[in-house]
Structure formats: structure tokens, C-alpha cells
C-alpha positions as CSV (number, residue, x, y, z in Angstrom):
1,M,0.0,0.0,0.0
2,A,2.9,2.4,0.9
3,V,4.6,1.6,-2.4
4,H,1.4,2.2,-4.3
5,G,0.9,5.5,-2.5
6,L,4.5,6.6,-3.3
7,A,4.0,5.7,-6.9
8,V,0.9,7.8,-7.2
9,T,2.5,10.7,-5.4
10,W,5.2,10.7,-8.0
11,I,2.7,12.3,-10.4
12,F,3.3,15.6,-8.7
13,F,7.0,15.4,-9.3
14,F,6.3,14.5,-13.0
15,M,3.9,17.5,-13.3
16,S,6.5,19.9,-11.8
17,I,9.1,18.7,-14.4
18,T,6.8,19.0,-17.3
19,I,5.7,22.5,-16.3
20,I,9.3,23.7,-16.2
21,V,10.1,22.3,-19.6
22,R,9.4,24.7,-22.5
23,A,7.9,27.3,-20.2
24,H,6.7,30.4,-22.1
25,L,5.3,33.3,-19.9
26,K,2.9,34.8,-22.5
27,T,1.4,31.4,-23.4
28,D,1.4,30.1,-19.9
29,V,-0.5,33.1,-18.5
30,L,-3.3,32.4,-20.9
31,I,-3.4,28.7,-19.9
32,V,-3.4,29.6,-16.2
33,F,-6.3,32.1,-16.8
34,V,-8.4,29.6,-18.7
35,G,-7.6,26.9,-16.2
36,I,-8.7,29.0,-13.2
37,C,-12.0,30.0,-14.8
38,G,-12.7,26.5,-16.2
39,G,-11.7,24.8,-13.0
40,L,-14.0,27.0,-11.0
41,A,-16.9,26.3,-13.4
42,I,-16.3,22.5,-13.3
43,E,-15.9,22.3,-9.5
44,S,-19.0,24.4,-9.0
45,W,-21.0,22.1,-11.3
46,G,-19.8,18.9,-9.6
47,T,-20.2,20.0,-6.0
48,Q,-23.4,21.8,-6.5
49,T,-25.1,18.8,-8.1
50,N,-23.5,16.4,-5.7
51,L,-21.8,14.4,-8.3
52,W,-18.8,14.6,-6.0
53,H,-18.0,16.2,-2.6
54,Y,-14.9,17.2,-0.7
55,Y,-14.0,16.2,2.8
56,T,-14.3,19.8,3.9
57,A,-17.9,19.9,2.6
58,E,-17.2,23.2,0.7
59,R,-19.0,23.6,-2.6
60,P,-16.4,24.1,-4.1
61,P,-13.3,24.5,-1.9
62,L,-11.2,27.4,-3.2
63,W,-8.0,25.5,-2.4
64,I,-8.7,23.0,-5.2
65,I,-9.0,25.6,-8.0
66,P,-5.3,26.3,-8.5
67,A,-4.8,22.5,-9.2
68,W,-6.6,23.0,-12.5
69,P,-4.3,25.6,-14.1
70,I,-1.3,23.6,-12.8
71,A,-2.6,20.4,-14.5
72,S,-3.4,22.4,-17.6
73,L,0.2,23.5,-17.9
74,S,1.4,19.9,-17.6
75,I,-1.2,18.7,-20.1
76,D,0.0,21.4,-22.6
77,R,3.5,20.1,-22.4
78,I,2.5,16.5,-22.7
79,T,0.2,17.2,-25.7
80,R,3.0,19.1,-27.5
81,S,5.4,16.2,-26.9
82,L,2.8,13.8,-28.2
83,N,2.2,16.0,-31.2
84,W,5.9,16.2,-31.9
85,V,6.3,12.4,-31.7
86,T,3.3,12.0,-34.0
87,E,4.8,14.4,-36.6
88,Q,8.1,12.5,-36.5
89,T,6.6,9.0,-36.8
90,S,4.1,10.0,-39.5
91,A,6.6,11.7,-41.8
92,R,6.2,8.9,-44.3
93,I,2.4,8.7,-44.1
94,K,0.2,10.6,-46.5
95,Q,-1.4,13.6,-44.8
96,T,-4.8,12.6,-46.1
97,S,-4.5,9.1,-44.5
98,L,-3.2,10.7,-41.3
99,H,-6.1,13.1,-41.2
100,S,-8.6,10.3,-41.8
101,L,-7.0,8.2,-39.0
102,F,-7.3,11.0,-36.4
103,S,-10.8,11.9,-37.6
104,I,-11.9,8.3,-36.9
105,L,-10.1,8.2,-33.5
106,Y,-11.7,11.6,-32.7
107,W,-15.3,10.6,-33.3
108,L,-14.9,7.2,-31.7
109,T,-13.3,8.7,-28.6
110,F,-15.7,11.6,-28.1
111,A,-18.8,9.6,-29.0
112,S,-17.8,7.1,-26.3
113,F,-17.1,9.8,-23.8
114,L,-20.5,11.5,-24.4
115,T,-22.3,8.1,-23.9
116,L,-20.5,7.6,-20.6
117,M,-21.2,11.2,-19.6
118,L,-25.0,10.7,-20.2
119,V,-25.0,7.6,-18.0
120,F,-22.9,9.2,-15.2
121,I,-24.7,12.5,-14.9
122,S,-28.2,11.1,-15.4
123,P,-29.1,11.4,-11.7
124,T,-28.6,15.2,-12.0
125,F,-30.7,15.8,-15.2
126,D,-33.0,18.0,-13.0
127,K,-30.1,20.5,-12.5
128,S,-29.5,23.4,-14.8
129,Y,-25.8,23.2,-14.2
130,T,-25.8,19.7,-15.7
131,W,-27.6,20.8,-18.9
132,L,-25.3,23.7,-19.4
133,S,-22.2,21.4,-19.0
134,L,-23.8,18.8,-21.3
135,L,-24.7,21.3,-24.1
136,L,-21.2,22.8,-23.9
137,C,-19.5,19.4,-24.3
138,I,-21.8,18.6,-27.2
139,F,-21.0,21.9,-28.9
140,I,-17.3,21.4,-28.5
141,I,-17.4,17.8,-29.8
142,L,-19.5,18.7,-32.8
143,T,-17.3,21.7,-33.8
144,P,-13.8,20.2,-34.1
145,T,-11.0,22.6,-35.2
146,D,-8.1,20.1,-35.3
147,Y,-8.8,16.4,-35.0
148,R,-5.3,15.3,-34.2
149,Y,-4.5,18.0,-31.6
150,A,-7.9,17.5,-29.9
151,F,-7.5,13.8,-29.7
152,L,-3.9,14.1,-28.3
153,T,-5.1,16.7,-25.8
154,F,-7.8,14.3,-24.7
155,V,-5.3,11.5,-24.3
156,A,-2.9,13.7,-22.3
157,G,-5.7,15.0,-20.1
158,A,-7.1,11.6,-19.4
159,G,-3.7,10.0,-18.8
160,L,-2.7,12.7,-16.2
161,G,-6.3,12.7,-14.8
162,Y,-6.2,9.0,-14.0
163,Y,-3.3,9.5,-11.5
164,L,-4.8,12.7,-10.1
165,E,-8.1,11.0,-9.5
166,L,-6.5,7.9,-8.1
167,W,-4.5,10.1,-5.6
168,G,-7.6,12.2,-4.6
169,T,-10.2,9.4,-4.3
170,T,-8.0,6.9,-2.5
171,R,-7.1,9.5,0.1
172,E,-10.8,10.6,0.3
173,C,-9.9,14.2,-0.5
174,W,-13.0,14.0,-2.8
175,T,-15.6,11.3,-3.2
176,Y,-17.9,10.6,-6.1
177,Y,-21.5,9.6,-5.6
178,T,-20.7,6.1,-7.1
179,F,-17.9,5.7,-4.5
180,E,-15.5,4.4,-7.2
181,T,-11.8,5.2,-6.8
182,P,-11.9,6.6,-9.4
183,P,-14.9,6.3,-11.7
184,F,-13.8,5.7,-15.3
185,F,-15.9,8.7,-16.5
186,A,-14.1,11.0,-14.1
187,V,-10.8,10.0,-15.7
188,L,-12.0,10.7,-19.2
189,A,-13.7,13.9,-18.0
190,H,-10.2,15.3,-17.5
191,G,-9.5,14.7,-21.1
192,M,-12.7,16.5,-22.1
193,A,-11.9,19.4,-19.8
194,A,-8.4,19.6,-21.3
195,V,-9.9,19.9,-24.8
196,A,-12.4,22.5,-23.6
197,F,-9.7,24.6,-22.0
198,W,-7.6,24.4,-25.2
199,R,-10.6,25.5,-27.3
200,A,-11.3,28.3,-24.8
201,G,-7.7,29.4,-25.1
202,L,-7.9,29.6,-28.9
203,L,-11.1,31.7,-28.6
204,V,-9.4,34.1,-26.2
205,K,-6.5,34.5,-28.6
206,I,-8.8,35.3,-31.4
207,V,-10.6,37.9,-29.3
208,L,-7.3,39.5,-28.2
209,E,-6.1,39.6,-31.8
210,L,-9.3,41.3,-32.9
211,I,-9.0,43.9,-30.0
212,K,-5.4,44.5,-30.9
213,G,-6.3,44.9,-34.6
214,T,-9.1,47.3,-33.8
215,R,-6.8,49.5,-31.7
216,Q,-4.1,49.5,-34.4
217,E,-6.7,50.6,-36.9
218,E,-7.9,53.4,-34.6
219,G,-4.3,54.4,-34.1
220,R,-3.7,54.7,-37.8
221,K,-6.8,56.7,-38.3
222,S,-5.9,59.1,-35.6
223,L,-2.5,59.7,-37.2
224,V,-4.1,60.4,-40.6
225,E,-6.5,62.9,-39.0
């Protein structure tokens, strides 16, 4: 048991290393911002609907929120590494074939996730939080921007999420209504959250670029006048 606990605790050392590698202040600030906002939304949904609860009975506890941006930074590094490996190993594969492969993997993975989600959250269908979360997931799944990167992000998020969930549930920091340690859905939900955060980050970048472009245009007009 002690060996198992030590092995799971090593995940925090792994996260620390991945966060340090290829750190970029401008990019990381955006990831942290999205992680905080997204983490607060997810924790509010889960604790308010009693899908899970914390040993402190807070709904949600503020001390858990920083864990989300930290995990997001680690997932970003893992995804970029997976993407690099994929690019190196697929150099001899036709791009059309590669696109088709990741397209199939994307739809199989996310369709399976959505099915599991419907089953897991079914006891809370009377909650508005649940419907908002479900509709958001459906929207993100049905509007893919990059099949490969979305799939790799999901894999990275679910992989890291497994150890985080194993650590938290076996130590009873948080407990799911199913009392599983952890539920399979909770593990995959980290993958979905990672994809949602990535997509939110892309949206924020677009908005910031539009604002920057508007200001530059206004600046040029004022110089002309």
C-alpha cells in the first residue's frame, strides 16, 4: 500500500518537471487564466449537483481551484510532446491518410465519452448546471478545429487525470456519488476538460487579436486625421 501511494504521489514530481520544460510566460499566462476559470466552473457544477463532494464539505473549496491551471500547464507540455512524436513518426504517411485516422479516432473517442457522460450524470438531469455542461460538451465535440490535436489533448488529459483522480479518491480528498476510486468517467472527463480549456484558449487568442487589430486601426486613423 505504501509503495502504491508513493508511486501515485510521483505524479506531482512529474507535473513539476513538465511545467518547467518549455515554459513560455505569455502562453502560460493564458493557460493559467483559462484553467482557473474553467476549474471554478467544473468544481461548481460537480459539487453543487452532488456528483462529488470534498472532505471539507465546501462547494467548491477554493484550495482545489489552483490545481486546474497547474494540471493544464502539464497537459499542454504532454500534448505538445505527443504531437511532436506523431509528426516525426508520421513523416512517411500521407497527410490525407493521417487526417482520416485521427478523424476516426476523434469521433470514436468523443462519442464514447459522451455516452459515458450521459450515464454518469443522469441522476442530475434536473439541475440546470448539468444541462449547461452537457450542451457545452456537445457543442465542443460537434465543432472540431483540429482532429489530431484535440485527440492528443484528450489522451494527455485523461492520462494525467487518472493519477490525479487515483490520488484524490483513494485519500478521500474528494468522493464521487458512485464511491468508485476513481470512476472511469471522471478519468475521461479530465480529457474533455483539457480539450475545452484548449478550445477556450484559442477563442481568447482570437478575441485578443481582434481587439489589438481594432486598436491599431484606430491608431492609424488618428495619425491620418
